[in-house]
Steps between C-alpha positions, in 0.01 A plus 500: 500500500739393226865449609747763378739377230881539459692466181861413589774466239795264554303327775585132462810523718700723731375848588197472269385175658542645849286795399233275358491294818468817711217627283314171512533505882331836522207400277601568138449277200815486284607503138856372477716589207817302444761430223710221643747273320682189605877507514500353151285784363169315480184689614418393853165524675582290805573794732184681385286192559642449843437866588147471377447195719633677809286814433188291463578324831487847654150545368578714191380446151805511280564510128846459352614625162839463331602825334788727420405845629733666250255386225189700424279201434607324820419809708157522340429137563589536868255787547236324297527187716426705810203656323357168386557300812446766772355811336727714710857588595555694827876489510771454243838392626776555238753258641643310203857591423828354375869549556738505207556146378872565555669771713712704266696815564316806370787570262423167329127472546288403198191658355331163495531466877395861548189460286398176676525634849344837428212339311406267787588717800378846373304482179288214624386666827457837328242372251343232719427779751346699220267218411408426863461867592254570222294199612526614862367842408201334333441283812538801733233693307267206509569414864633813684519317833752244371872546554771472230878504538821430305825386643838487323796293607806714467842437643776667701681481162298808403760708681785254559764479225583150380706549182486125423121514453438853392183419304333357812581816697361731225183289474435526872574871511235534228250315719530787750379748241231265371366487857501883536339557161211259556456614860462853372268410212274267699467706817181667376344157494625409845715221356815471705834411340801384701852365453655246729877509481647167620860463615689170514221246479559125499361383166606300195640827354741558785598137557768539226678753721412355839861475627566868407192622684552270803838671546361850451212452739736358762719807457206724563397629158143499646439621858270199551748218440293243318373414158164645416226245430229512235247518789653834609384651173167321505405646839534851359282419199244360736497825701452696172225265389316545833496877448742584781704734277233659286605858581858423400464447124821531303717395791808276476511249780848367571502136616877456523605455862614863511727486195370844391646669810798722450727424794830636618 
């Protein structure tokens, strides 16, 4: 039996890396997409290489590929790599995403920042899913017994107003509809599509506002008073990959310590 294969975007660090490690631990081979830079703006593959090493130590075969998922050619190269190296893709995890380079009030936000965030966070997953889904349909027809799934990393920002990073909120709200659309379209092929909606997760992206969130968590903004960890997200992707939620396609799974509660 050939091992199942996962394509995971933004998987060299943070949530994406945790997902890749979880997938390797349950028997998947991995294709890691990354687009890292050093602090001086130089392309950086060190995190991806380290992640590849750790995945291989878990017994997974792992290919890494630098690529900007907002670019058509880079998306095609990512899927083609999985085809050439593994001849299959059983799960796509659309995890890559960016925050605005600078938090700016919505009354002063720029089109340049909007276009960058929307292209990476929404356009990229929309069309990468299209590529992967068409290939999954082909695979499903050839091998009806195989399982295929798609997971999108959303955010609590999909429904939580942050006027200093409006473009991020809009992009993550869009991911919710992308999930619903593809879940609807792919249901006839028994290809499940899910959204995981993280809350306050300890990553490079949130380190810049660590003091703010430390205070909010201590004050009870989340019923579970701790930072979320990348592994909290990874465990849910693992459950999806193992088929434990196959009758729940289109669902949003909040992994946020209870932030989504409305409490009086």
